[in-house]
C-alpha positions in Angstrom: -9.2 -9.1 26.2 -11.1 -6.8 28.6 -14.6 -8.1 29.4 -16.2 -4.6 29.6 -15.1 -1.7 27.4 -16.3 1.9 27.8 -16.0 4.5 25.1 -16.1 7.9 26.7 -17.2 10.5 24.1 -19.1 8.8 21.3 -18.8 11.3 18.5 -17.7 10.4 15.0 -14.5 8.6 15.9 -16.0 7.1 19.0 -19.0 5.7 17.0 -16.7 4.4 14.3 -14.8 2.4 16.9 -18.0 1.3 18.5 -19.4 0.0 15.1 -16.1 -1.8 14.4 -16.2 -3.5 17.8 -19.8 -4.7 17.2 -19.0 -5.9 13.7 -16.0 -7.8 15.1 -18.3 -9.8 17.3 -18.0 -7.9 20.6 -21.4 -8.3 22.4 -23.4 -5.2 23.0 -23.6 -6.0 26.7 -19.8 -5.8 26.9 -19.7 -2.2 25.7 -20.9 1.0 27.4 -20.7 4.5 26.0 -21.0 8.0 27.1 -22.4 11.1 25.3 -23.7 14.5 26.3 -27.0 14.6 24.3 -30.1 12.6 25.2 -31.1 12.3 21.5 -27.6 10.9 20.7 -27.8 8.4 23.6 -31.2 7.2 22.3 -29.8 6.8 18.7 -26.7 4.8 20.0 -28.9 2.5 22.1 -31.3 1.8 19.2 -28.5 1.3 16.6 -26.0 -0.8 18.6 -27.9 -2.0 21.7 -25.2 -0.7 24.0 -25.8 0.9 27.4 -25.3 4.6 27.7 -23.9 5.7 31.1 -22.3 8.7 32.8 -18.5 9.2 32.5 -18.1 8.2 36.2 -20.1 5.0 35.8 -18.0 4.1 32.8 -14.8 4.8 34.6 -15.8 2.7 37.6 -17.3 -0.3 35.8 -15.3 -0.9 32.6 -12.1 -2.9 32.5 -10.7 -0.7 29.7 -11.5 2.9 28.9 -11.3 4.4 25.4 -11.2 8.2 25.7 -12.6 9.6 22.4 -13.6 13.2 23.4 -12.3 16.2 21.5 -8.7 17.2 22.5 -10.0 20.5 24.0 -12.4 18.5 26.3 -9.8 15.9 27.5 -8.6 17.9 30.5 -12.2 18.3 31.8 -13.0 14.6 31.3 -9.8 13.4 33.1 -10.5 15.7 36.1 -14.0 14.2 36.3 -13.0 10.6 36.2 -9.6 10.7 38.0 -11.1 9.9 41.5 -12.5 6.6 40.3 -9.8 5.2 38.0 -7.6 2.6 39.7 -4.0 2.3 38.8 -4.4 -1.0 37.0 -7.1 0.1 34.5 -6.1 0.3 30.9 -6.8 3.7 29.4 -6.7 4.2 25.6 -6.7 7.8 24.3 -7.7 8.4 20.7 -7.6 12.2 20.9 -5.3 14.1 18.5 -2.3 15.7 20.1 -3.0 14.4 23.7 0.1 12.8 25.1 0.2 9.8 27.5 2.0 12.1 30.0 -0.9 14.5 29.9 -3.4 11.7 30.6 -1.3 10.1 33.3 -0.6 13.3 35.1 -4.3 14.1 35.4 -5.4 10.6 36.4 -2.6 10.3 39.0 -0.7 7.1 39.9 1.0 4.6 37.6 -1.9 4.3 35.1 -1.2 2.2 32.0 -2.0 4.6 29.1 -1.8 3.7 25.4 -2.1 6.5 22.8 -3.9 5.7 19.6 -4.5 7.5 16.3 -6.9 5.7 14.0 -8.9 7.0 11.0 -12.4 6.8 9.6 -11.9 3.7 7.4 -12.6 1.9 10.7 -16.2 2.1 9.4 -15.3 -0.5 6.7 -12.8 -2.5 8.7 -9.8 -0.9 6.8 -8.5 1.5 9.5 -4.9 2.4 10.0 -4.3 2.6 13.7 -1.0 3.6 15.2 -0.4 3.0 18.9 2.2 4.1 21.5 2.8 3.0 25.1 2.9 5.5 28.0 5.4 5.2 30.7 3.5 2.6 32.7 2.0 0.6 29.8 3.5 -2.8 29.4 3.5 -5.4 26.6 0.2 -6.8 27.8 -1.5 -3.4 27.5 -0.2 -2.9 23.9 -1.3 -6.4 23.1 -4.8 -5.8 24.5 -5.0 -2.5 22.5 -4.0 -4.4 19.3 -6.6 -7.1 19.9 -9.3 -4.4 20.2 -8.2 -2.6 16.9 -7.0 -5.4 14.6 -10.5 -6.6 13.7 -11.2 -3.2 12.1 -7.9 -2.7 10.2 -4.1 -2.6 10.5 -2.3 -1.7 13.7 1.3 -0.4 13.9 3.3 0.4 16.9 5.4 3.6 16.8 7.3 5.7 19.3 5.1 8.4 20.8 7.4 11.1 19.4 6.0 10.1 16.0 2.3 10.3 16.9 1.7 13.9 15.8 3.2 13.0 12.4 1.0 9.9 12.2 -2.0 12.0 13.0 -1.2 14.3 10.0 -0.3 11.4 7.7 -2.8 8.6 8.3 -5.3 10.1 10.8 -6.1 12.9 8.3 -5.1 10.9 5.3 -8.6 9.9 4.1 -9.5 13.5 3.8 -6.6 14.1 1.4 -7.7 11.2 -0.6 -11.3 12.4 -0.9 -10.0 15.9 -1.8 -8.1 14.4 -4.7 -11.1 12.4 -5.8 -13.1 15.7 -5.8 -10.5 17.4 -8.0 -10.3 14.5 -10.5 -14.1 14.3 -10.8 -14.2 18.1 -11.4 -11.6 17.6 -14.1 -13.8 14.9 -15.8 -16.7 17.3 -15.8 -14.5 20.0 -17.3 -13.7 17.5 -20.1 -17.4 17.0 -20.8 -18.2 13.9 -18.9 -21.3 13.4 -16.8 -20.5 13.6 -13.0 -21.7 10.1 -12.3 -19.5 8.6 -15.0 -16.5 10.7 -14.0 -16.9 9.5 -10.3 -17.2 5.9 -11.4 -14.0 6.1 -13.4 -12.1 7.9 -10.6 -13.3 5.5 -7.9 -12.4 2.4 -9.8 -9.0 3.7 -10.9 -8.1 4.6 -7.3 -9.4 1.4 -5.8 -7.5 -0.6 -8.4 -4.3 1.4 -7.8 -4.6 1.0 -4.0 -4.9 -2.7 -4.3 -1.9 -2.9 -6.7 0.1 -0.8 -4.2 -0.9 -3.0 -1.3 -0.6 -6.4 -3.0 2.3 -6.0 -5.5 5.0 -5.2 -3.0 6.3 -2.6 -5.5 7.5 0.9 -4.6 4.9 3.5 -5.7 7.6 5.1 -7.9 7.9 1.8 -9.9 4.1 1.6 -10.2 3.9 5.2 -11.4 6.7 4.7 -13.9 4.9 1.7 -15.4 2.0 4.0 -16.4 4.3 6.9 -17.6 5.3 6.2 -21.2 7.9 8.5 -22.8 6.1 11.4 -24.5 2.7 10.1 -23.4 -0.3 11.5 -21.8 0.7 10.6 -18.2 4.0 12.4 -18.2 2.3 15.5 -19.7 -0.1 15.5 -16.7 2.7 14.9 -14.2 4.7 17.7 -15.6 1.8 20.0 -14.9 1.5 18.7 -11.3 5.2 19.4 -10.8 4.9 22.8 -12.4 2.1 23.7 -9.8 4.2 22.2 -7.0 1.6 19.7 -6.0 4.2 17.5 -4.3 5.5 20.4 -2.3 2.0 21.4 -1.4 1.3 18.0 0.1 4.5 18.2 2.1 3.5 21.6 3.5 -0.1 20.5 4.1 0.9 17.4 6.1 3.4 19.5 8.1 0.6 21.9 8.9 -1.6 19.1 10.1 1.3 17.8 12.3 1.8 21.3 13.8 -1.9 21.6 14.5 -1.9 18.2 16.3 0.8 19.6 18.5 -1.2 22.8 19.1 -4.3 20.7 20.1 -2.2 18.9 22.7 -1.3 22.3 24.2 -4.9 23.4 24.6 -5.3 21.4 27.8 -2.6 23.0 30.0 
């Protein structure tokens, strides 16, 4: 495990990873972070006790770098730190659409780069993180990355060719879930229920269903069919969802997110 970790770009995802590392027991004096705004730097220091440094200081002093800037800012960051990043330093990129080749080419030399896509449930130690090795990353680098991420959720290795799809499916996945919750709560209000009661019903139903899906080992089709009685209320609702092409809409939406991930990777030519 790297002794000193630096998170370069401590926005929403960067802070989510930071908070997860701290909850997992990583000492504050083993983490350094970078941010552009002085007020943000003060807040991070007060909340987590970490040291806020410049990008160059982080790149020089840390054993592993987590690059968490926005995709459109990645090229600028890499050009800034390239002169001080040695070829044996582990570089972990969590920016959507940014390939390991892109990072390696701008840092120069045989840098071990691991590409990661995580999601916001890292805040509650239930993240889904998918990782892919760059051309110079070895098993030891993948294992170090897994060790950093496993305390805050599940980690899965995938080929880098699948990373844009993973960004669309699990990286953006929590937003689809919250969108569905919003719609179901609105439906409860339409049916005459108080908003708070509707939200409680939807939250518990979805939490319970998620735990069943995770722990039962059953395929989601089997679990859905167990609720769907012939001629009953559930099949009537599902028939409406199918009539409105909700399944097809999800397929199109996730494809659109995948395509946008690819576009973001192309904004740093």
